[in-house]
C-alpha positions as a Python dict, from the first residue, in 0.01 Angstrom:
ca = {
    (1, 'M'): (0, 0, 0),
    (2, 'G'): (-310, -207, 74),
    (3, 'T'): (-576, 6, -105),
    (4, 'A'): (-321, 293, -226),
    (5, 'T'): (-393, 454, -602),
    (6, 'A'): (-97, 408, -838),
    (7, 'E'): (-90, 816, -803),
    (8, 'Q'): (-58, 794, -410),
    (9, 'L'): (219, 518, -430),
    (10, 'E'): (405, 772, -654),
    (11, 'T'): (428, 1008, -364),
    (12, 'L'): (615, 795, -190),
    (13, 'P'): (1024, 866, -214),
    (14, 'G'): (1169, 660, -527),
    (15, 'V'): (826, 547, -643),
    (16, 'G'): (757, 646, -1008),
    (17, 'P'): (450, 477, -1226),
    (18, 'V'): (668, 165, -1297),
    (19, 'L'): (727, 71, -975),
    (20, 'A'): (360, 204, -868),
    (21, 'A'): (251, -46, -1112),
    (22, 'A'): (446, -323, -999),
    (23, 'I'): (315, -266, -655),
    (24, 'I'): (-15, -289, -777),
    (25, 'A'): (4, -587, -973),
    (26, 'Y'): (179, -776, -693),
    (27, 'R'): (-72, -653, -431),
    (28, 'T'): (-333, -790, -701),
    (29, 'E'): (-172, -1111, -797),
    (30, 'N'): (-107, -1210, -401),
    (31, 'G'): (-434, -1076, -257),
    (32, 'G'): (-276, -784, -98),
    (33, 'F'): (-8, -735, 127),
    (34, 'R'): (-6, -915, 500),
    (35, 'S'): (283, -720, 589),
    (36, 'V'): (532, -457, 466),
    (37, 'D'): (791, -703, 445),
    (38, 'Q'): (640, -828, 170),
    (39, 'L'): (736, -521, -31),
    (40, 'R'): (1113, -676, -100),
    (41, 'E'): (889, -944, -298),
    (42, 'V'): (809, -656, -573),
    (43, 'R'): (1024, -617, -863),
    (44, 'G'): (1239, -308, -814),
    (45, 'I'): (1232, -270, -452),
    (46, 'G'): (1554, -339, -328),
    (47, 'D'): (1714, -300, 32),
    (48, 'R'): (1759, 56, -8),
    (49, 'R'): (1456, 161, -119),
    (50, 'F'): (1251, -40, 104),
    (51, 'E'): (1471, 67, 398),
    (52, 'D'): (1323, 453, 242),
    (53, 'L'): (935, 296, 238),
    (54, 'R'): (914, 103, 541),
    (55, 'E'): (797, 378, 786),
    (56, 'L'): (624, 503, 521),
    (57, 'V'): (372, 258, 467),
    (58, 'R'): (115, -4, 619),
    (59, 'P'): (-27, -332, 440),
}
């Protein structure tokens, strides 16, 4: 998450080009991720998607 490219993010379950772009935009605007829980703040990541991703990513 912290340095992943859009292409790398798109390999995660439920992450396509739009969501990958949103994750990168959030990362850029907020100086990165300090915790995986911050993924919940990205538009398009709800509880279910967060649960799918939580164990697969790190800040």
